[in-house]
C-alpha positions as CSV (number, residue, x, y, z in Angstrom):
1,M,101.4,165.0,193.3
2,G,98.8,162.1,193.4
3,F,99.2,158.6,195.0
4,I,100.2,157.0,191.7
5,E,102.9,159.5,190.8
6,R,104.2,159.6,194.4
7,H,104.8,155.9,194.4
8,Q,105.8,155.7,190.7
9,L,103.3,153.1,189.9
10,Y,102.9,154.0,186.2
11,S,105.4,153.6,183.4
12,S,105.8,156.4,180.8
13,H,103.6,154.3,178.5
14,Q,100.8,154.0,181.1
15,I,100.9,157.8,181.8
16,E,100.4,158.5,178.1
17,A,97.7,155.9,177.8
18,A,95.9,157.4,180.8
19,A,95.9,160.8,179.1
20,E,94.6,159.3,175.9
21,I,91.8,157.6,177.7
22,I,90.6,160.8,179.3
23,R,90.6,162.5,175.9
24,R,88.8,159.4,174.4
25,A,86.1,159.3,177.1
26,E,85.3,163.0,176.5
27,C,85.1,162.4,172.7
28,E,82.9,159.4,173.1
29,N,80.7,160.8,175.7
30,V,81.6,158.0,178.2
31,R,79.5,159.2,181.1
32,S,80.5,156.4,183.6
33,V,83.3,154.0,184.2
34,R,83.5,150.8,186.1
35,V,86.7,150.6,188.0
36,V,87.1,146.9,189.1
37,F,89.5,144.3,190.3
38,A,89.5,140.5,190.1
39,D,88.9,139.1,193.6
40,Q,90.2,135.7,195.0
41,H,87.5,133.9,193.3
42,G,87.9,135.4,189.9
43,L,84.8,137.7,190.3
44,L,84.9,141.4,189.4
45,R,84.3,143.8,192.3
46,G,84.6,147.7,192.3
47,K,82.9,150.9,191.9
48,T,81.3,153.0,189.2
49,I,82.6,156.5,188.7
50,M,81.4,159.4,186.6
51,G,83.4,160.0,183.5
52,S,84.4,163.4,184.8
53,E,86.3,161.5,187.6
54,L,88.7,159.6,185.4
55,A,91.5,162.0,185.8
56,S,91.2,161.8,189.6
57,V,91.3,158.0,189.5
58,F,94.4,158.0,187.3
59,R,96.1,160.3,189.8
60,S,95.0,158.7,193.1
61,G,93.3,155.4,192.5
62,L,90.0,154.5,194.2
63,T,89.5,153.0,197.7
64,V,87.6,149.8,198.5
65,V,87.2,148.1,201.7
66,S,89.9,145.4,202.4
67,T,87.2,142.8,203.6
68,L,86.4,142.2,199.9
69,L,89.6,139.9,200.1
70,S,88.4,138.0,203.2
71,K,85.2,136.5,201.8
72,D,84.3,133.0,200.6
73,T,82.0,132.5,197.6
74,S,78.9,133.2,199.7
75,G,80.1,136.6,200.6
76,T,80.8,135.6,204.2
77,T,83.8,137.3,205.8
78,V,86.0,134.3,206.8
79,F,88.7,136.1,208.8
80,P,88.4,138.5,211.8
81,A,88.6,141.7,209.8
82,F,88.5,144.1,212.8
83,S,91.6,142.6,214.4
84,A,94.9,144.3,214.5
85,D,96.1,142.5,211.4
86,G,92.7,141.9,209.6
87,G,93.0,138.3,210.7
88,L,95.5,137.7,208.0
89,G,98.8,138.8,209.6
90,I,98.8,142.0,207.5
91,A,99.0,145.2,209.6
92,E,97.7,147.3,206.7
93,M,94.4,145.4,206.8
94,A,93.7,146.2,210.4
95,G,90.1,147.2,211.3
96,A,88.7,146.5,207.9
97,G,90.5,149.4,206.5
98,D,90.8,150.6,202.9
99,I,93.0,149.5,200.1
100,L,93.4,151.2,196.8
101,M,92.4,150.1,193.3
102,V,95.0,151.4,190.7
103,P,93.7,151.1,187.2
104,D,95.9,149.7,184.5
105,P,95.2,152.0,181.5
106,S,96.0,149.3,179.1
107,T,92.8,147.5,180.1
108,F,90.4,150.3,179.2
109,R,87.4,149.3,177.2
110,V,83.9,150.7,176.4
111,L,81.0,148.3,177.1
112,D,78.6,149.3,174.4
113,W,75.8,147.1,175.7
114,A,75.8,149.2,179.0
115,G,75.2,152.7,177.5
116,N,78.7,153.4,176.5
117,T,80.2,152.6,179.9
118,G,83.9,152.5,180.4
119,W,85.7,149.6,182.1
120,L,89.1,149.6,183.8
121,L,90.8,146.6,185.5
122,C,92.9,147.4,188.5
123,D,95.8,146.2,190.7
124,L,95.6,146.6,194.5
125,Y,97.8,148.6,196.7
126,F,98.0,149.6,200.3
127,A,98.0,153.3,201.3
128,N,101.9,153.1,201.8
129,G,102.2,152.3,198.1
130,Q,103.1,148.6,198.6
131,P,101.2,146.0,196.4
132,V,98.6,144.0,198.3
133,P,100.0,140.5,198.5
134,L,96.6,138.9,198.2
135,C,95.9,140.5,194.8
136,S,95.6,137.6,192.3
137,R,96.5,139.8,189.3
138,G,99.6,141.0,191.2
139,L,100.5,137.3,192.0
140,M,100.4,136.4,188.3
141,R,102.5,139.5,187.4
142,R,105.2,138.0,189.8
143,A,105.0,134.7,188.2
144,V,105.3,136.3,184.6
145,Q,108.3,138.3,186.0
146,R,109.9,135.1,187.3
147,A,109.7,133.7,183.7
148,A,111.1,136.9,182.3
149,D,114.0,136.7,184.7
150,Q,114.8,133.4,183.2
151,G,114.7,134.7,179.6
152,Y,111.0,133.7,178.7
153,E,107.7,135.3,177.8
154,V,104.6,133.3,178.5
155,L,102.1,132.8,175.6
156,T,98.7,131.4,176.7
157,G,95.6,130.5,174.8
158,A,92.2,129.6,176.4
159,E,89.3,127.4,175.4
160,L,86.3,127.8,177.8
161,E,83.1,125.9,177.7
162,F,79.9,127.3,179.2
163,H,76.2,126.5,179.3
164,L,73.6,129.0,177.8
165,F,69.9,128.8,178.6
166,R,66.8,130.9,177.9
167,A,66.0,132.9,181.1
168,L,62.5,132.8,182.4
169,P,60.8,135.2,184.8
170,H,61.6,134.4,188.4
171,D,58.7,132.6,190.1
172,A,57.6,134.0,193.5
173,R,57.6,131.5,196.4
174,S,54.5,131.0,198.5
175,D,56.0,133.3,201.1
176,G,56.4,136.1,198.6
177,S,60.2,135.7,198.3
178,I,62.0,135.3,194.9
179,R,64.0,132.2,194.1
180,S,67.7,132.8,194.5
181,T,68.6,130.6,191.4
182,P,67.6,131.5,187.9
183,D,64.6,129.8,186.2
184,I,65.9,128.6,182.9
185,Q,64.9,126.7,179.8
186,G,67.1,124.6,177.6
187,L,68.0,125.7,174.1
188,N,68.7,122.2,172.6
189,T,69.0,118.5,173.6
190,G,72.6,118.1,173.0
191,Y,74.7,115.2,171.7
192,Q,75.4,116.8,168.3
193,L,79.0,117.9,168.6
194,L,79.9,120.8,166.2
195,S,76.5,120.5,164.5
196,E,76.0,123.2,161.9
197,D,72.3,123.0,162.4
198,R,72.5,123.6,166.2
199,I,74.9,126.6,165.7
200,D,72.4,128.0,163.2
201,A,69.6,127.6,165.7
202,M,71.7,129.6,168.2
203,E,73.0,132.1,165.6
204,P,71.1,135.2,166.8
205,I,72.6,135.2,170.2
206,V,76.0,133.9,169.0
207,T,76.3,136.7,166.5
208,I,75.4,139.3,169.1
209,F,78.1,137.8,171.3
210,G,80.7,137.9,168.5
211,D,79.9,141.5,167.6
212,H,80.3,142.9,171.1
213,L,83.4,140.8,171.9
214,Q,85.2,142.0,168.8
215,R,84.4,145.6,169.7
216,L,86.2,144.9,173.0
217,D,89.3,143.7,171.1
218,I,88.9,140.2,172.6
219,P,90.8,137.8,170.2
220,I,88.0,135.4,169.5
221,R,88.8,132.4,167.2
222,T,85.7,130.3,167.3
223,F,82.2,129.8,168.9
224,E,81.5,126.1,168.9
225,V,78.5,123.8,169.8
226,E,79.9,121.4,172.5
227,Y,78.6,117.8,173.0
228,G,76.3,118.5,175.9
229,P,72.8,120.1,175.9
230,N,72.9,123.9,175.9
231,Q,76.7,123.9,175.9
232,L,79.0,126.1,173.9
233,E,82.7,126.6,173.7
234,V,84.6,129.8,173.0
235,T,88.3,129.7,171.9
236,L,90.7,132.6,172.0
237,N,93.8,133.3,170.1
238,P,97.0,133.2,172.5
239,E,98.2,136.4,174.2
240,I,101.4,137.3,176.1
241,G,101.7,137.5,179.8
242,V,99.0,138.9,182.2
243,R,97.0,140.1,179.2
244,A,95.8,136.5,178.6
245,A,94.1,136.4,182.0
246,D,92.8,140.0,181.7
247,T,91.0,138.8,178.5
248,V,89.3,135.9,180.2
249,M,88.2,138.0,183.1
250,L,86.5,140.5,180.5
251,L,85.2,137.6,178.4
252,R,83.3,135.8,181.1
253,S,81.8,139.1,182.5
254,A,80.8,140.2,179.0
255,L,79.1,136.9,178.0
256,K,77.0,136.9,181.1
257,Q,75.9,140.6,180.8
258,I,75.2,140.4,177.1
259,A,73.3,137.1,177.6
260,R,71.2,138.7,180.4
261,R,70.3,141.8,178.3
262,H,68.9,139.5,175.5
263,G,66.8,137.1,177.7
264,Y,69.4,134.3,178.3
265,H,71.4,133.1,181.1
266,A,75.1,132.1,180.7
267,T,76.8,130.1,183.4
268,F,80.5,128.9,183.7
269,M,79.5,126.5,186.6
270,C,81.2,123.2,185.8
271,R,78.3,120.8,186.1
272,P,74.8,122.4,186.6
273,K,72.2,120.1,188.2
274,I,70.3,119.6,185.1
275,P,69.2,116.1,183.6
276,R,71.7,114.8,181.0
277,V,74.0,117.8,181.4
278,F,77.7,117.5,180.5
279,S,80.5,119.1,182.5
280,S,82.3,122.2,181.2
281,G,86.1,122.4,181.2
282,W,88.7,125.1,180.5
283,H,91.7,124.0,178.4
284,L,94.9,126.1,178.8
285,H,97.4,126.1,175.9
286,Q,100.8,127.2,177.1
287,S,104.2,127.8,175.6
288,L,107.3,129.8,176.5
289,L,109.0,132.2,174.0
290,H,112.6,133.1,174.2
291,T,113.2,136.9,174.9
292,S,117.0,136.6,173.9
293,P,119.0,136.0,171.9
294,N,116.3,134.5,169.7
295,G,113.4,136.7,170.7
296,G,110.0,135.4,170.0
297,E,111.2,131.8,169.2
298,N,109.1,129.1,170.7
299,A,111.2,127.4,173.5
300,F,109.1,124.2,173.4
301,V,110.0,123.3,169.7
302,P,112.3,120.2,169.5
303,S,115.5,120.3,167.5
304,G,115.5,116.6,166.6
305,Q,113.0,114.9,164.3
306,E,112.1,112.3,166.8
307,A,111.6,114.5,169.8
308,V,108.2,115.7,170.9
309,L,109.4,118.5,173.0
310,S,112.6,120.5,173.5
311,E,114.5,119.9,176.8
312,V,113.0,123.1,178.2
313,G,109.6,121.9,177.3
314,R,110.1,118.5,178.9
315,Q,111.3,120.1,182.1
316,Y,108.4,122.5,182.1
317,L,105.9,119.5,181.6
318,A,107.7,117.5,184.3
319,G,107.2,120.4,186.7
320,Q,103.4,120.6,186.0
321,L,103.1,116.8,186.6
322,R,105.1,117.0,189.9
323,H,102.8,119.7,191.2
324,A,99.6,118.7,189.5
325,C,97.6,117.9,192.6
326,A,98.6,121.0,194.5
327,A,97.9,123.3,191.5
328,S,94.5,121.6,190.9
329,A,93.3,123.7,193.9
330,F,93.6,126.7,191.8
331,A,92.6,125.1,188.4
332,V,89.5,123.6,190.0
333,P,88.5,125.8,192.9
334,T,84.9,124.7,193.4
335,I,83.3,121.7,195.1
336,N,81.2,121.2,191.9
337,G,84.3,121.1,189.6
338,Y,85.6,117.8,190.8
339,K,82.4,116.1,189.5
340,R,84.1,116.5,186.1
341,F,87.1,114.1,186.5
342,Q,85.6,110.9,185.3
343,S,87.2,108.3,183.0
344,Y,86.3,108.1,179.3
345,S,84.6,111.5,179.6
346,M,87.1,113.6,177.5
347,A,88.3,114.9,181.0
348,P,91.4,113.8,182.7
349,D,91.4,111.6,185.9
350,R,95.1,111.0,186.5
351,V,98.4,112.8,186.4
352,L,100.1,112.0,183.1
353,W,100.9,113.4,179.7
354,A,100.5,112.2,176.2
355,K,101.2,113.3,172.7
356,D,98.0,114.6,171.0
357,N,95.7,112.5,173.2
358,R,92.6,114.4,174.7
359,A,92.3,111.8,177.5
360,A,95.5,113.0,179.1
361,M,95.9,115.8,181.7
362,L,98.7,117.3,179.7
363,R,98.4,117.0,176.0
364,V,101.4,117.9,173.8
365,T,100.2,119.3,170.5
366,G,101.1,121.7,167.7
367,S,103.6,121.2,164.9
368,A,107.4,121.6,165.1
369,A,107.3,122.3,161.4
370,D,105.4,125.5,161.9
371,R,107.0,126.2,165.3
372,S,103.6,125.8,167.2
373,T,104.6,123.0,169.7
374,H,102.8,123.7,173.0
375,V,101.2,122.0,176.0
376,E,97.5,121.9,176.5
377,N,96.5,121.5,180.2
378,R,93.0,120.0,180.3
379,V,92.5,120.0,184.1
380,G,90.8,123.4,184.6
381,E,87.2,124.3,185.1
382,P,85.8,127.5,183.7
383,T,85.0,129.1,187.0
384,A,88.7,129.3,187.9
385,N,90.3,132.6,188.7
386,P,92.3,133.0,185.5
387,Y,95.3,134.7,187.2
388,L,95.5,131.9,189.7
389,Y,95.0,129.1,187.2
390,M,97.6,130.5,184.8
391,A,100.1,131.5,187.5
392,S,99.9,128.1,189.2
393,Q,100.7,126.2,186.0
394,L,103.4,128.7,185.2
395,T,104.9,128.3,188.7
396,A,104.9,124.6,188.4
397,G,106.5,124.5,185.0
398,L,109.2,127.0,185.9
399,N,110.0,124.8,189.0
400,G,110.5,121.9,186.5
401,I,113.0,124.0,184.5
402,D,114.8,125.3,187.6
403,Q,115.3,121.7,188.9
404,R,115.9,120.2,185.4
405,L,113.3,117.6,186.2
406,E,113.2,114.4,184.0
407,L,110.0,113.8,182.1
408,G,108.6,110.2,182.1
409,P,107.3,108.4,179.1
410,A,104.0,109.5,177.4
411,A,100.9,107.5,178.1
412,E,99.6,105.7,175.1
413,Q,96.3,104.9,176.8
414,P,95.7,107.6,179.5
415,Y,92.5,106.0,181.0
416,E,94.3,102.6,181.4
417,T,97.8,103.8,182.4
418,E,98.8,103.3,186.0
419,A,99.5,106.8,187.3
420,P,98.6,109.0,190.4
421,R,95.0,110.1,190.4
422,L,94.0,113.8,190.3
423,P,92.2,114.9,193.5
424,A,88.6,113.5,193.6
425,T,87.4,116.3,195.8
426,L,88.2,120.0,196.6
427,A,89.2,118.7,200.1
428,E,91.8,116.3,198.6
429,A,93.1,119.2,196.4
430,L,93.5,121.5,199.3
431,Q,95.3,118.8,201.3
432,S,97.6,118.3,198.4
433,L,98.3,122.1,198.2
434,A,99.0,122.3,201.9
435,G,101.3,119.4,201.7
436,D,103.4,120.6,198.7
437,A,106.1,122.7,200.5
438,E,108.1,123.2,197.3
439,F,105.1,124.6,195.3
440,T,103.9,126.7,198.2
441,Q,107.2,128.4,198.6
442,A,107.4,129.2,194.9
443,F,103.7,130.4,194.6
444,G,103.9,132.3,197.9
445,K,103.3,130.9,201.3
446,Q,101.3,133.9,202.6
447,F,98.9,133.6,199.7
448,V,98.5,129.8,200.0
449,D,97.8,130.0,203.6
450,Y,95.1,132.7,202.9
451,Y,93.6,130.8,200.1
452,L,93.4,127.6,202.2
453,G,91.6,129.4,204.8
454,I,89.0,130.8,202.5
455,K,88.3,127.5,200.7
456,R,88.3,125.5,203.9
457,H,85.5,127.7,205.2
458,E,83.6,127.2,202.0
459,L,84.0,123.4,202.4
460,A,82.8,123.6,206.1
461,R,79.6,125.3,205.0
462,F,79.0,122.7,202.3
463,N,79.6,119.8,204.9
464,A,77.2,121.4,207.3
465,S,74.4,121.6,204.7
466,V,71.8,118.9,203.9
467,T,71.9,117.9,200.2
468,D,69.1,116.7,197.9
469,W,71.0,113.4,197.7
470,E,70.9,112.9,201.5
471,H,67.3,113.8,201.8
472,N,66.2,111.5,198.9
473,E,68.4,108.6,200.1
474,Y,67.3,108.6,203.8
475,I,64.0,110.3,204.2
476,D,61.9,107.2,203.4
477,L,64.4,104.4,204.0
478,F,64.9,105.3,207.8
């Protein structure tokens, strides 16, 4: 009896799916499989196994070092990993010990651009069979289960903007080292939103993207030319529960890998330091569906002709407004992402909602007539860990339902309406998160404290560095 069976970690459906994957891998000559998990930053980490080892991994999982959960974006270990609790108050992480990746068979894909390599997304467990509380996918599972306990499924659609450049050979420095950042060349000059001519110019790589993504069963709706230079947007059809976040993880990884193999560089960094560049955002479309007695019915659709949202929808929206500043620490997790919050820029800058107005943080859109009423949250940046971004918004919304919060009036002019401002920096967002006890309790205090420690370490490194702005401002003046 293996680890997974011993701790009853698979449903009967997953057991059947695992057996089918083993058969498929043999038939399709899948020689290797990437077994990966989403770390705290929304980056994929893991190991590559031989295809012949699939059965073993479906029995016993695959170990990785627990310090992968203790690192900031530089790869620096933030917490004292060799202490008796791993520096995190968790005995199972003592001494930089192992944790286990347990693959979810429903996530299996074949990466055809990587020589028919398999791909499996995992949840994290300790050797005693308990889930690792710092696993972001597990955290979203708990948020989705909370909604299910209240009689709802979560339906989420994503729109992610990103920049695409031509990759140039790395230049060697005078000391013989290689530049750490890529050398890139622009593809267009921008400012031609949804231009057919511009999408035609990028058609060769966009078609390659589309072909590969469709073979991965990623529910692509559109590829679009965005307003800024070298900027594209990809929109996805909505999906239920954790699968929506799984798709974003696979999408981002796939786009970067496919681009690299064809001489391009794709980046989801919000605002690259490139002249005339525009910030990239991530818009999150959300609704709740009744599970009973009206299974599948959109819970946000109003019953009256004059109403914009149902009572449940209004409460959900009120919860997202109440916790907007705290949740922004997960929706906008980088120092760079806060450069996007500028008035009159199609990005939000204050905590309010509006009906079908893209200047608002929360935009109520869709049609009651076709039962598509939903909330678009426009606060996120495309680097966000999708599990944490989606779980934070779901947690905030469910808090609003639990407390039957009242929703204030819609803003008719979001950039002129008096309302609390969104955090202007990551430091402000982390302060808001630390100060929102209600949200912290619902999201999980252990995880929030852990996340604050990692992001504050990242901020400290930034504050200790000398920026180009400082150098240019003071080197001659003083």
